[in-house]
N, C-alpha and C positions, 0 to 999 in steps of 0.2 A: 543728239540729246542722250543723256544718261538714262539707263534703265532704272526701274524702281528699286531693285536690290542694291545697286551701286549707291544710290542716293541715301538709302537707309544706312549702309555701311559708313558713308562719309559723315552723316549727321551723328551717328553713335561715336565714331572715333574723335571727331572734333569736340563733342560734348565731354567725353572722358578726359581729353587733354585740358580743356578749360577748367574742369573740376580739379584736376591735379594742380594746375597753375594757381587756382584760387586757394587751395589748401596750402601750397608752398608760400604764397603771399601772406596768408593769415599767420602761418608759423613764423615767418620772418618778422612781421609786425609785432606779434605777441611776445616772442622770445628773443627778439633782437636786442642787443645791449648797446653799449657805447661803441662807436666806430664801426657800426654795422656788423658786429660779430655775434654769432649765435651763442646762447648759453648752452651748457651741457644738456639741459632738459630740452632745449630747442633742437639740438642736434639729434637726440634720440627720437623726438617727434618727427623730424624730417626723414630719418631712416624708416620709421614706421609708415610714413606717408608713401614713400617709394615702394615699400613692400606691399602696401595696400593697393597702390596703383597697378602693380604687376598682377596681383590677384584679381583686381577688378577687370583688367583687360583680358585675363584668361577666362573669367566667367562670361564676359561679354562676347568673346570669340566663340566659345562653346554654345552660348545661347543663339547667336546669329547663325551658326552652322546648322542648328536644328530648325530654326524658324525659316531660314531662307532656302533650305534644301528642298528641291522639288524631285519627285520620283523619276523624272525623265532626264536628270542631269548625269546619271551614271555614277552617283556617289554612294549607292547602296553597297552593302558588303556582298561578297560573292556567295556566302551561304544562303542568303535570302533569294538571290537569283537562281541558285541551284535548286532550292526547294520549290520555287515557283515554276521552274521548267519541268520538274518531275511530275 
C-alpha cells in the first residue's frame, strides 16, 4: 500500500496535468480555426498556458516540500542541526 505522502503527491500531480489538458483543450476549441489550425492569438495563449503550467508545478513542488517535510527525514539544513547540537 502507498503511504499518505505518496498518495498526496500523485493526486496533486494528476490534478495539475488534468488542469493543463483542460486549458489546452479550451484554447484549441476557442482559438482553433479552419483545418484545426490555431490562430496567432491562440498560439500566444498556448505559450502562456505552458509557462503558467511550469510556474504552477514549481509552486506546487515547493508547497509539497514544505507541507510533507517531517523533522526526522534528514531534510533540515546543516545550520539548524549545528545550532541544535550546540
